[in-house]
VODO-46678 format. One record per residue: x, y, z of N, C-alpha, C in turn. Coordinates in pm, whole numbers, plus 32768, in hexadecimal, padded with zeros to 4 digits. Atoms other than C-alpha are relative to their C-alpha. Example, Ala and Ser with C-alpha at 12.3 -4.5 7.8 and 13.67 -1.06 7.14 Angstrom:
80597F89800084CE7E3E830C805A80788000;7FAE7F897FFA85577F9682CA7FB3806D8049;
***
This chain:
80147FAC7F8C624DD999B11A8059807C7FF7;7FA27F90800B637CDA73B0D67FCC80687F9D;80397FA6806462D6DB07AF9F7F95805A803D;806D7FB37FC461A2DB73B066803580668063;7FC47FA37FA06278DC15B173803F80777FB8;7FC37F94804D633CDCDCB0727F9380567FBF;806E7FB5803E61FADD3FAFBF7FBC805B8066;80407FAE7F98615CDDBBB104805A80738028;7FA37F947FDD6296DE83B1598006806A7F92;7FFE7FA08070629CDF23AFFE7F8080548000;807F7FB77FFB612BDF80B0167FFF80608076;7FF97FA97F8B6162E00DB173805980787FE3;7FA47F93801F6289E0DBB0F87FBF80627F9F;80417FA8806161C5E161AFD07F8F804F803E;80777FBF7FC66093E1B1B09F80238067806C;7FE77FA97F8D6130E252B1D48083804D7FF9;7F7E7FBE7FFD629EE2A6B19A8018805A7F87;7FE97FB18078629DE328B0347FC5808D8009;80327F777FF561B5E453B07980558057805D;7FAD7FB37FA4628FE4BEB19E8082802A7FBD;7F837FE2804663CCE4A9B0CE7FE980687F93;801D7FA0806A632FE562AFA97FE5808B8039;801D7F807FC162AFE675B09080818045802B;7F817FC67FD5640DE6A9B11F8052802F7F88;7FB27FDC807664B3E6ACAFC87FC5807B7FBC;80407F8E804263B5E79CAF31800B807E8055;7FF27F8A7FAA63C3E885B05F808C803A7FF3;7F777FD08013653DE898B03B801380437F79;7FF67FC68087651FE8DDAEC77FBF80897FFB;80477F7F80026421E9F3AEFC804E8068804F;7FB07FA17FB364F5EA94B00D807980307FB0;7F8B7FDD80506625EA8CAF287FDA805F7F8F;802D7FA9806D6563EB27AE087FDA808A8032;80277F7E7FC964D8EC3AAEE5807B80518027;7F857FBA7FDB6635EC8EAF66804A80337F85;7FB57FDA807766CFEC97AE0B7FAE80587FA2;80537FAB805665ADED5BAD767FCC7FB57F88;803180508070653AEC40AC967F6F80187FE0;808D7FE5801563CDEC93ACC57FE98096800B;80107F707FFF63BDEE02AC667F7780217FC8;80847FD6802C6264EE96AC4F800B80907FD1;7FF47F778031625AEFCBAB727F9C805C8048;805E7FA47FBD61BFF0FFAC117F8680177FA8;80797FE88051605BF143ABA5800B80837FB4;7FFD7F878052602DF242AA927FB1806E8045;80467F8F7FC25FCBF398AB087F8480227FAD;80777FDB804E5E67F3E4AAA6800380947FDF;80067F75802A5E36F523A9E37F868042803E;80767FBA7FCA5D2EF623AA2D7F817FB67FD8;807B804880225BD1F58FAA387FBD80417F87;80427FC680755B0FF5B9A8F37F84804E802A;80777FB07FE659F9F6B5A8E47F867FA37FF7;807880548007589BF628A9157FD37FED7F6F;802A80218087582AF579A7DA80737FE57FA1;7F8B80168054598EF558A75480417F7A8024;7FBC807E7FEB5A5FF41CA732809680187FF3;7F6E7FF380085BD5F40CA77B80397F7A7FD0;7FC2807880375C9FF313A6AD809380028025;7F7480067FD65DEDF2A5A742805D7FD67F90;7FA8803580675E77F1EEA6147FB37FF07F7F;803B801180845E28F1FFA4A380667FB47FAC;7F9F804C804E5ED0F0EEA3D3801B80437F7A;7FE27FC280825F83F162A2987FAF7FBD7F91;8050803280705EC0F13BA156805E7FC07F9C;7FAF804780625F52F038A06B7FDA802F7F75;801B7FD880895F75F09B9F007FB67F907FB8;804D8064804B5E7DEFEE9E1D80567FCD7F8D;7FB1803480715F1EEF049D207FC980377F7C;802A7FC980815F19EF8D9BC17FBE7F937FAC;8043805D80595E29EEE89ACF804680067F78;7FBF7FFD80845EC0EE7D99857FAA804D7F9C;80487FB180645E64EF6598687FC57FA17F97;8040805280665D73EED3976E7FB17F8C803B;8049806C7FBF5CDFEDE0986D7F748031801B;808A7FD37FF25B67EE0398557FAF7FA8805D;804880587FA65B0BECF6994D80107F707FD5;7FF2808F801C5AF1EB8299557F927FCF7FA4;8062804080565A20EA91988F7F877FDC8056;807A801F7FB658B5EA6798FB7FDD7F6F7FE9;8025808D8009585CE901994B7F777FEF803F;808880147FCE56EBE8B4996D7FFC7F7C804D;800A807C7FB5568DE7AE9A6C7F6D7FE6801F;808580277FDA5558E6EF9ACC80027FD68092;800880267F7554EFE6CA9C357FC37F738008;802F808A7FF354C5E55A9C8D7FBA7FF48086;804C800D7F8353B9E5109D8D7FFB7F70802A;
***
């Protein structure tokens, strides 16, 4: 009988009390972070002048990686013929 009473109390605590406690703890954490500037949102980038009709404006162009050099005298790999199995 004692086991069932403890089990019911634990389930009750998990179901009704734990969400209230978590809400209070998280609200305090968020308030603290907002006061200390922990959640800083960067200002939005200023848009440039609108492109002319029919033109495209590109905000970022990634740098081009250098192509690896091919060894001199390398004419390609070996050709291997294969048969398609149906």
